[in-house]
N, C-alpha and C positions, 0 to 999 in steps of 0.2 A: 326653091325657098321663097316664102312669101314674107317680105319684110320691107320696110321703108328704108331708104339709104340715109335718112336723117333721124336723129333722136327726136321723139315727140316732145311737145311742150310739157306734158305731164311727166314723162320720164326725166327730162332735163331738170325739172323742179321737184323731183320726188322727195328730196330731203325737206323742202319747205312744206310739202303736203304732210309729211310725217310730223313735223313740228306743229302744224295746225291740228292734226289728230291728237297729239299730246295735250294741247290746250283744251280742245273740245272734250276729250275723254276724261281728263282730270276734273273738269268743271261738271260734267254730267254725273260722274261718280260721286261728287260731293252733293249735287242737287237731288238726284234720284237714286240713291244706293240700292234701294229695294228692287228696282227694275233689273239691275245687273246681277243681283243675287238670284233672282228668279231665272234669269237667262243661264246662269252657271249651273243650275240644277237640272236643266234639260239635257239629260245624259242617258246613253245606253252603253253599257260596258265601258264606262269611264270616258267615252267619246262624246263631246258636246255636239248636239244635233244642229244647233245654229251655226257653229264653226264648220261642221261638215258641209253644210249647204254653201256657205260662203267660200270655202276652199274649192269646192267643185266649180263654182262660178269664176273663181280666180284662175285655176290651173287649166281647166279644159280648153279655153281659148288659146292658151300658150302651147299646149300639146297639139292643137289643131294645125299648127304651123309645121309640125314634124312629119316628114314622109318616110316611114320606115322602109319602104321599098327601095329607097336610094342608098341603103347601107352597102350595096354592092360596089359603090364608087370608092369605098375606103382604100382600095389598093392603090389608087392614084397618089395618095399621100400617106403611105404606110408608116414612114418614120415619124411624121408629125402626129399622126393618130396615136402611135405607140407612146410618144412622149407625153401627150395629154392624158392618156389612160394611166400612165405611171404616176404622174403628179396628182391627178384627181383621186385615184383610189388607193395608192400605196404611200403617198407622201402627205397630202393635204389633211386628211382626217387625223392622222397620227401626229403631225406637226402641231395641229391645233390643240390636240389633247395635251401635248407637252407644254405649249404656251399657256394654256389654261391652268395647268397644274403649277407652273412656275409663277405666273402673275396673280392668279385669283386665289390659289390656295396658300401662297407664301408671300410674295412681295406686296400685294395689295390687301391682304387679309385684314390688317388692322383698321382699314377704312371701309370694310364691307360688313353687313350683318352676318354673323357667324352661321345662323340657321339657314341662310340662303346660298352659302358658298358652293355646296354640292350642286345645287340647282343651276347656278350660273355656269358652272363647268359643263353640266349636261347640255345647256342651251348652246354653248359655243361648239360643242362636239356635234350636235344636231345641225348647226349651221354649216359646218365644214364637210359633213358627210354626204351632202347632195350637191352635185355640180349644177350650174345654172342651165336652165332649159330655154328661157324666152329672151331675157335681156341680152344674152350673148349674141343674138342675131344683130342687135343694134351695135354692140361693141365691134363685131366683125366688120360691119359695113363702114364704121367710122375709121377703121384702119385699112380699108381696101382689102379685106380678107377674101380668100377664095370661097365663094358661096357653097360649092359642092363639099369642100372640106368641112365647113362649119355645120352644114346640114347632116353630113355623115357622122361627124363627131357627136353632135347632140343626140342623134338617133341611137348610136351605140351606147352613150352614157345612160339614156333612158332605159334601154334594155338591161344593162348591168344593174341599174338602180332597182329594178324589180326584184332582183335576187340578192344584191349585196348590201343595200341600205340597212336593213334590219340587223344582219349579222355584225356589220362593222359598228353600228351604234351600240349594240348589246356588248360587243367586245370591249369597246373603249369606255363605256359606262362601268362595266365590270372592273376594268383595270383602274378606274378612278374610284372604286369602292362605292359606287352608286347602284342601288337596287334596281334591277331591270324588270318592269312589269311586262313580261313576254306577251301575255294575251292582248294587252292594250297596244303594244308595239306592232304585233302582227296585224291587228285590226286597223291600225293607222296606215300601214303599208298597203293593205287591201283597199281602204277607203280613199287614201290620198295619192296613191300611185296607180294601182291596178285599175280601179274604176275610171279615173279620168283618162288613162291611156286607152282603154277599151271604148269609152264614149267618143273620144276625139277621133279615133281611127274609123269607127263606124260612121261618124259624121263625114269624114273625108270621103269615105266610100260612097255615101249618099250624094256627095257633090261631084262624083265621077272624076275627081282630079282636075276639074276645070279651074284654071288659075283665076279667071275673072270672077267666077262664082265664089271661090275661096276668099279672094280679096274683099268682095262685097260682104260676105258673111263675117269676116274678121272685123271689118269696119263697123258693122252693126252691133256686134257683141262686145267690142273693146270697152265701151263705157260701162257695161255691166261688170266686166272683169275689174276695171279700175274702182268702181263703186264698192264691190265686194271687198277689195283690199282695204279701202279706207274705212269701211264699217268695222272690219276685223281689228284694225289698229285702234279705232275709237274704243271698242270693247276692251282691248288689252289695257289701254291706258286708264280706262275707268276703274279697273281693278288695281293697277299699279300706282295710281295717283299718290296715295299717301306715302308710299315708299320713295317715290321720286322726289316729292316735296321735302321729305325729311332728309334725304341724302342725294341731292342732284349730282354729286360727284360720281355716283355709281355708273351713270351712262358713259362718262369720260373714261373711267377705269376699264369698263367692259370693251370700249372701243380699241384700247391699246393692243391686245392680242389679235383682234380682228385685222387691224391695220398691218401689223407685222406679218401675219400669214398671207394677206393679199399680195404684198410686195415680194415676200420670199418665194411664194409659189409661182407667181407670174414671172419673176426673174429667173427662177430655176428652169421653168419650161422654155423661156426665150433663149437662154444660154445653151441648153441641151439641143434645141432645134438648130441653133447656129453651128454647134459642134458637129452635128450630124449632116450638115449641108442642106437643110430643109429650106425651101424657098420662103421668102419673107411673107408672101401672101397666105401661107399656111402657118408660119411661126407666130404671126401676130394673133390670129384667133386662138391658136393653141395656148399662148400665154394668158389670154383673157379668159378662156374657158377654164384654165387651170386655177384662176384666181377668184372668179365670181361664184356666187352661191344661189341655190334654188331656195331663196328665203321663204317663199310661200309655203313650201313643204315643211321647212324647218319650224316656222311659226305654228303651223297646224299640228305637227307632231309634238311640239313642246307643250301646247295647250292640252292635247289629248293625254300625254303622259304625266304632266305635272300640274296642270290647271292654269286658269287665267291669271291668277295672282302669284304665280311662281317666278322665281328668278330666271328659270329656263326660258319662259316666254319673253321676259324682258330682254334677255341676252340676244335672242333671235331678232327682236325688233330693233335693237341697236344696229344689227347687220343691215336691216332695211334702211335705217337712218343714214348710214354712211356709204351705202352701195354706190350711188350715182357719182358723187364727187370723187370718191377714191378711184373708181374704175375709169373715170374720164382722165385722171392723171396717168393711169397705166396706158390708156390709148395714146395720150400725148407722148409718153416716153417711147412707145413702140414706133410711132410715126416719125419722131425726131431722130431716132437712132437707126433708121433704115439705111442711110449711107454707110454707117459703121458696120451694120449687120452684113451688108452685101459686099464688103471689102474682100472677103475670103474668096480665093480663086476657085475653090472646089465647090462653090455653091451650086445647087441643082438648078 
């Protein structure tokens, strides 16, 4: 695995960067609205070309860290892998759909614009339907997680995502009575999952698996990836500005189901691992992988399916806004609870 044992300054301050993007995006949206309207019209099959390029620049460096040839090591932590897959694919998307239905469609509905409620729900579903690919390496290192476990789990999740992301999203959107644009969804999976995976693995092959060359490459392209994320956020908030200014409470309300699902899914994974006697070095990453989201993919798909100025796009960005501080609290809980976790005599 290629990752730093410490969280970078950018990652640590991601929430502040997002807040900065909110301010810049809203200001630019007010000053030069025509520019952003022109950008929004650069589409092919409902997929915005500018966003497609930005997402490739964001996601490809993250997938470059993943070595799919290491998936054979999964047997070393079979129980932990099983728990994470259970939470990621059979619990997390469905629990988020339930929370979105409860809070957005019912409890918070009086404070939300009625025409955007379906879109908010769709954004929350998209956020929960894709497990984290990149930041989870950071979370794993911060809780002294087993590197082989984390790498194997991320590789398996990425393979599953190729086939399961679209059906799960379509199922849950259908259950929420939201029309599914199948052609756009399929194209989004192709553009934002398949293409970056292929490019990243061809790139790894070109580097001949040399760790030094891989580290050097990641160091060079990391600023490009970060810049693409920030530009995407500025574009989003340029379109969302009027809605946010009119109802700033929306961001807080959307954060509630996201917070609940993070703590619920991480706690469930952690407790299941303890029950099964999984070592703490695997249980920690399992809980963190089970809670965090591949928000870059969620943002891209929300824009492709519903547009820049949709509630779905805003909901996914709220996930970006709270990702780091919330996940750091989960890391802290995992680290502080290690003595309690290892009290069981039957621990592996």
